[in-house]
C-alpha positions as semicolon CSV with decimal commas, in nm:
position;residue;x (nm);y (nm);z (nm)
1;M;-2,611;4,982;2,866
2;N;-2,534;4,679;2,655
3;D;-2,240;4,679;2,418
4;P;-2,331;4,647;2,049
5;P;-2,271;4,300;1,905
6;R;-1,929;4,258;1,747
7;P;-1,921;4,164;1,378
8;G;-1,909;3,791;1,325
9;V;-1,991;3,701;1,685
10;G;-2,363;3,747;1,742
11;P;-2,638;3,561;1,556
12;D;-2,712;3,678;1,204
13;A;-3,052;3,795;1,077
14;K;-3,175;3,438;1,058
15;G;-3,052;3,337;1,401
16;V;-2,768;3,112;1,281
17;Q;-2,431;3,138;1,451
18;S;-2,155;3,230;1,206
19;S;-1,844;3,018;1,166
20;S;-1,648;3,255;1,389
21;T;-1,838;3,114;1,690
22;A;-1,670;2,776;1,655
23;S;-1,509;2,828;1,994
24;E;-1,860;2,836;2,150
25;R;-2,008;2,541;1,963
26;P;-1,942;2,371;1,630
27;V;-2,166;2,435;1,332
28;V;-2,408;2,145;1,293
29;L;-2,615;2,014;1,004
30;G;-2,927;2,196;1,131
31;D;-2,746;2,529;1,106
32;V;-2,676;2,465;0,739
33;A;-3,038;2,362;0,681
34;R;-3,177;2,679;0,843
35;R;-2,941;2,913;0,659
36;A;-3,009;2,742;0,323
37;G;-3,386;2,728;0,384
38;V;-3,414;2,355;0,333
39;S;-3,469;2,048;0,549
40;A;-3,193;1,867;0,733
41;M;-3,268;1,562;0,518
42;T;-3,198;1,767;0,205
43;V;-2,865;1,884;0,345
44;S;-2,775;1,525;0,429
45;R;-2,859;1,413;0,076
46;V;-2,646;1,688;-0,075
47;L;-2,340;1,641;0,145
48;N;-2,350;1,263;0,100
49;E;-2,392;1,306;-0,278
50;R;-2,728;1,130;-0,291
51;P;-2,977;1,180;-0,576
52;G;-3,312;1,357;-0,555
53;V;-3,197;1,718;-0,507
54;G;-3,209;1,988;-0,777
55;D;-2,889;2,150;-0,902
56;R;-2,973;2,497;-0,766
57;T;-3,057;2,362;-0,421
58;R;-2,747;2,147;-0,423
59;A;-2,528;2,447;-0,510
60;R;-2,690;2,658;-0,235
61;V;-2,631;2,392;0,029
62;F;-2,265;2,354;-0,068
63;A;-2,220;2,733;-0,061
64;V;-2,378;2,767;0,283
65;A;-2,179;2,474;0,424
66;A;-1,857;2,636;0,302
67;E;-1,962;2,977;0,439
68;L;-2,036;2,839;0,785
69;G;-1,732;2,615;0,791
70;Y;-1,946;2,306;0,846
71;R;-1,760;1,982;0,917
72;P;-1,965;1,659;0,930
73;N;-1,981;1,475;1,260
74;R;-1,831;1,140;1,156
75;L;-1,921;0,974;1,484
76;A;-2,287;1,072;1,448
77;Q;-2,287;0,947;1,088
78;A;-2,140;0,617;1,199
79;L;-2,412;0,574;1,460
80;V;-2,686;0,645;1,205
81;T;-2,549;0,464;0,900
82;G;-2,346;0,194;1,070
83;R;-2,026;0,305;0,896
84;S;-1,770;0,579;0,936
85;Q;-1,529;0,759;0,706
86;V;-1,241;0,567;0,862
87;L;-1,069;0,274;0,692
88;A;-0,859;0,017;0,876
89;V;-0,530;-0,108;0,731
90;V;-0,345;-0,407;0,876
91;S;0,015;-0,442;0,759
92;F;0,324;-0,640;0,852
93;N;0,688;-0,530;0,872
94;T;0,640;-0,166;0,775
95;A;1,003;-0,096;0,865
96;Q;1,078;-0,251;0,524
97;Y;1,042;-0,047;0,206
98;G;0,781;-0,260;0,027
99;P;0,522;-0,278;0,307
100;A;0,583;0,086;0,404
101;A;0,540;0,208;0,046
102;T;0,224;0,000;0,006
103;V;0,065;0,146;0,321
104;F;0,166;0,496;0,209
105;G;-0,001;0,436;-0,129
106;V;-0,322;0,325;0,042
107;E;-0,316;0,624;0,276
108;Q;-0,268;0,875;-0,008
109;A;-0,549;0,722;-0,215
110;A;-0,781;0,714;0,088
111;R;-0,714;1,078;0,168
112;Q;-0,799;1,181;-0,187
113;A;-1,126;0,988;-0,158
114;G;-1,217;1,160;0,170
115;Y;-1,132;0,878;0,412
116;A;-0,907;0,870;0,714
117;V;-0,687;0,564;0,773
118;Q;-0,631;0,372;1,094
119;I;-0,315;0,159;1,067
120;T;-0,238;-0,156;1,266
121;T;0,122;-0,272;1,220
122;L;0,234;-0,623;1,312
123;R;0,563;-0,807;1,279
124;S;0,625;-1,148;1,127
125;G;0,581;-1,403;1,401
126;D;0,369;-1,162;1,604
127;P;0,174;-1,367;1,862
128;L;-0,138;-1,152;1,825
129;P;-0,387;-1,380;1,645
130;A;-0,593;-1,268;1,347
131;R;-0,916;-1,323;1,536
132;A;-0,822;-1,076;1,810
133;V;-0,718;-0,812;1,557
134;M;-1,039;-0,853;1,358
135;E;-1,260;-0,834;1,666
136;G;-1,091;-0,511;1,768
137;I;-1,135;-0,357;1,422
138;V;-1,498;-0,467;1,383
139;S;-1,587;-0,318;1,722
140;Q;-1,478;0,025;1,594
141;A;-1,733;0,029;1,309
142;V;-1,480;0,122;1,041
143;A;-1,614;0,159;0,687
144;G;-1,383;-0,103;0,540
145;L;-1,060;-0,294;0,578
146;I;-0,743;-0,341;0,372
147;L;-0,518;-0,636;0,463
148;A;-0,154;-0,609;0,354
149;A;-0,041;-0,926;0,524
150;P;0,096;-1,276;0,452
151;H;-0,139;-1,531;0,298
152;D;-0,203;-1,748;0,604
153;W;-0,269;-1,455;0,837
154;T;-0,503;-1,284;0,589
155;A;-0,695;-1,604;0,525
156;Q;-0,756;-1,642;0,899
157;A;-0,852;-1,277;0,932
158;L;-1,117;-1,301;0,661
159;R;-1,273;-1,603;0,832
160;H;-1,329;-1,384;1,139
161;L;-1,460;-1,086;0,945
162;P;-1,838;-1,047;0,893
163;A;-1,935;-1,126;0,534
164;D;-2,096;-0,786;0,487
165;R;-1,788;-0,591;0,597
166;P;-1,601;-0,444;0,295
167;A;-1,247;-0,578;0,265
168;V;-0,960;-0,595;0,016
169;A;-0,634;-0,790;0,040
170;L;-0,299;-0,667;-0,092
171;D;-0,009;-0,866;-0,234
172;V;-0,137;-1,212;-0,148
173;D;-0,299;-1,473;-0,370
174;I;-0,615;-1,553;-0,174
175;A;-0,894;-1,479;-0,420
176;Q;-1,058;-1,803;-0,316
177;E;-1,111;-1,663;0,035
178;G;-1,390;-1,430;-0,080
179;A;-1,224;-1,089;-0,093
180;P;-1,080;-0,890;-0,384
181;V;-0,702;-0,913;-0,409
182;I;-0,461;-0,657;-0,553
183;G;-0,151;-0,859;-0,631
184;L;0,191;-0,716;-0,713
185;E;0,298;-0,991;-0,953
186;Q;0,622;-1,136;-0,814
187;T;0,713;-1,417;-1,052
188;T;0,710;-1,198;-1,363
189;G;0,958;-0,951;-1,217
190;A;1,199;-1,216;-1,089
191;R;1,186;-1,401;-1,419
192;R;1,260;-1,083;-1,615
193;A;1,554;-1,002;-1,388
194;T;1,703;-1,348;-1,439
195;E;1,639;-1,355;-1,813
196;H;1,793;-1,008;-1,848
197;L;2,122;-1,133;-1,704
198;L;2,116;-1,448;-1,914
199;A;2,047;-1,243;-2,229
200;L;2,360;-1,038;-2,156
201;G;2,561;-1,360;-2,196
202;H;2,612;-1,481;-1,839
203;D;2,634;-1,859;-1,799
204;T;2,421;-1,856;-1,486
205;V;2,274;-1,623;-1,224
206;W;2,333;-1,646;-0,850
207;H;2,050;-1,550;-0,618
208;V;2,040;-1,386;-0,276
209;A;1,690;-1,482;-0,164
210;G;1,468;-1,329;0,103
211;P;1,343;-1,503;0,420
212;T;1,152;-1,828;0,374
213;D;0,847;-1,706;0,570
214;Q;0,780;-1,429;0,316
215;P;0,554;-1,524;0,020
216;S;0,715;-1,263;-0,206
217;A;1,060;-1,406;-0,134
218;R;0,943;-1,761;-0,212
219;A;0,778;-1,646;-0,536
220;R;1,091;-1,464;-0,655
221;E;1,311;-1,761;-0,569
222;R;1,080;-1,997;-0,757
223;A;1,076;-1,775;-1,066
224;W;1,457;-1,748;-1,060
225;R;1,488;-2,128;-1,058
226;E;1,229;-2,173;-1,332
227;A;1,396;-1,915;-1,556
228;L;1,732;-2,089;-1,525
229;V;1,585;-2,434;-1,588
230;A;1,392;-2,305;-1,890
231;A;1,722;-2,174;-2,029
232;G;1,888;-2,510;-1,977
233;R;2,097;-2,402;-1,678
234;T;2,134;-2,573;-1,343
235;P;2,054;-2,326;-1,062
236;P;2,364;-2,263;-0,848
237;H;2,373;-2,285;-0,470
238;L;2,118;-2,048;-0,313
239;L;2,224;-1,781;-0,066
240;R;1,966;-1,636;0,173
241;G;1,929;-1,302;0,350
242;D;1,664;-1,133;0,562
243;W;1,586;-0,830;0,338
244;S;1,848;-0,615;0,515
245;A;2,155;-0,454;0,356
246;R;2,369;-0,621;0,623
247;S;2,255;-0,969;0,518
248;G;2,323;-0,878;0,155
249;Y;2,671;-0,763;0,252
250;E;2,742;-1,089;0,434
251;Q;2,630;-1,299;0,137
252;G;2,812;-1,061;-0,098
253;R;3,140;-1,140;0,077
254;R;3,080;-1,508;0,007
255;L;3,000;-1,435;-0,358
256;A;3,309;-1,217;-0,394
257;A;3,526;-1,513;-0,295
258;M;3,383;-1,733;-0,575
259;P;3,579;-1,687;-0,899
260;D;3,299;-1,816;-1,123
261;V;3,034;-1,562;-1,011
262;T;2,957;-1,309;-1,286
263;A;2,587;-1,229;-1,228
264;V;2,380;-1,187;-0,911
265;F;2,007;-1,128;-0,865
266;A;1,918;-1,006;-0,514
267;A;1,558;-1,044;-0,400
268;N;1,535;-0,679;-0,289
269;D;1,733;-0,359;-0,338
270;H;1,858;-0,331;0,019
271;M;2,029;-0,669;-0,004
272;A;2,159;-0,570;-0,348
273;L;2,323;-0,261;-0,196
274;G;2,493;-0,483;0,061
275;V;2,616;-0,715;-0,215
276;L;2,744;-0,413;-0,411
277;R;2,956;-0,291;-0,120
278;A;3,100;-0,638;-0,055
279;L;3,195;-0,684;-0,421
280;R;3,366;-0,344;-0,440
281;E;3,554;-0,399;-0,114
282;A;3,686;-0,724;-0,263
283;G;3,812;-0,536;-0,569
284;H;3,538;-0,639;-0,812
285;D;3,414;-0,384;-1,063
286;V;3,038;-0,376;-1,109
287;P;2,932;-0,445;-1,384
288;V;3,267;-0,522;-1,554
289;D;3,346;-0,820;-1,330
290;V;3,004;-0,895;-1,179
291;S;2,658;-0,776;-1,286
292;L;2,397;-0,707;-1,019
293;V;2,016;-0,674;-1,027
294;G;1,787;-0,588;-0,734
295;Y;1,413;-0,573;-0,677
296;D;1,167;-0,297;-0,568
297;D;1,334;0,016;-0,714
298;I;1,379;0,196;-0,385
299;P;1,435;0,574;-0,415
300;E;1,812;0,533;-0,362
301;A;1,854;0,276;-0,641
302;E;1,931;0,522;-0,920
303;Y;2,170;0,729;-0,706
304;V;2,420;0,464;-0,596
305;W;2,725;0,394;-0,812
306;P;2,676;0,231;-1,045
307;P;2,300;0,300;-1,063
308;L;2,119;-0,021;-0,976
309;T;1,933;-0,227;-1,234
310;T;1,617;-0,340;-1,056
311;V;1,252;-0,440;-1,082
312;R;1,006;-0,158;-1,014
313;Q;0,680;-0,224;-0,833
314;D;0,413;0,046;-0,843
315;F;0,306;0,054;-0,480
316;G;0,110;0,375;-0,533
317;E;-0,101;0,216;-0,805
318;A;-0,162;-0,086;-0,581
319;G;-0,293;0,147;-0,311
320;R;-0,519;0,330;-0,555
321;R;-0,665;0,010;-0,698
322;A;-0,722;-0,136;-0,351
323;L;-0,902;0,181;-0,244
324;E;-1,123;0,174;-0,557
325;L;-1,233;-0,183;-0,488
326;L;-1,296;-0,106;-0,123
327;V;-1,505;0,206;-0,190
328;A;-1,709;0,010;-0,447
329;Q;-1,799;-0,236;-0,170
330;I;-1,878;0,044;0,071
331;E;-2,118;0,183;-0,188
332;G;-2,301;-0,147;-0,217
333;E;-2,112;-0,390;-0,441
334;P;-2,076;-0,742;-0,298
335;R;-1,742;-0,867;-0,163
336;T;-1,623;-1,120;-0,420
337;G;-1,299;-1,310;-0,466
338;T;-1,152;-1,133;-0,768
339;L;-0,780;-1,096;-0,842
340;V;-0,619;-0,789;-0,999
341;A;-0,253;-0,851;-1,083
342;L;-0,019;-0,555;-1,138
343;E;0,288;-0,637;-1,347
344;P;0,630;-0,498;-1,248
345;E;0,877;-0,324;-1,476
346;L;1,244;-0,411;-1,530
347;V;1,448;-0,089;-1,502
348;V;1,789;-0,133;-1,665
349;R;2,065;0,088;-1,525
350;G;2,443;0,072;-1,495
351;S;2,491;-0,225;-1,262
352;S;2,427;-0,491;-1,527
353;G;2,630;-0,567;-1,838
354;P;2,792;-0,852;-2,035
355;P;3,024;-1,096;-1,859
356;P;3,398;-1,032;-1,845
């Protein structure tokens, strides 16, 4: 004598396995079509938000898909359409706050849009050539690509990327290379930081610059010089770090030994924190004796003492805008060399004040 079927395990009245049978086999598009009483093509149109389906049918398909726990087979879609729901992101130096926050912003925006993200992280000076990276990414049939990399590397990468493959570049000025660029405007922020210190009454502003192989560091250094020259000041001797708090500390010890230093602009917040410690160890009060401004507005900036005046970059907005441009290409817009520049914001806190 056969046992009666258990609820939720056997086929229903229409012969469709319920979602509780997922351990036996996954629910497929045909199951949704049979339960909803429509064709598989209609289900595909509805789930991919294509036109040509009535509102009542569309609502029924969505309801049945939710009831059965249907999850689209992304691999099968990629084989049919030539694209997947996976985006590739190539980034450099994600151990640093700026690149890490940028990738996080892209990932959050992609998730909200229904895409997964595949991240390739490289280091400055990495021997892996752009061509090899691009060939590997193209072979995986990803839907699109976001490049958060230095100018030269990104320019090479785009030359090895098929013209019909959606792509967006982040934080590099390469609009002429034929891909949209979301640029976090560097010169504006550095100029505002320098002008802020000059407006407080300081005779000049010393600068702890970032590494020479980083475009953002070069742009901030250039804007610092230009702001001083425009104000009729001769730029003082440049000090250089490597983005780390340790390098800022080392240069801060040198600055602390100079009696004429009253204002310092560090090219990122981590170096600024190193400078701050060196100044305080040497007995300097910040901002009474020396004013200090950083760049990036890392989460810790407002919690150190004194709270750090800095330049805020909206990495989350950069990720959202990059994702919007990429999805527009995925949906059929051509890949063109447009530039969208996002301006930074000077955030004035307790580490900057008038000279002694």
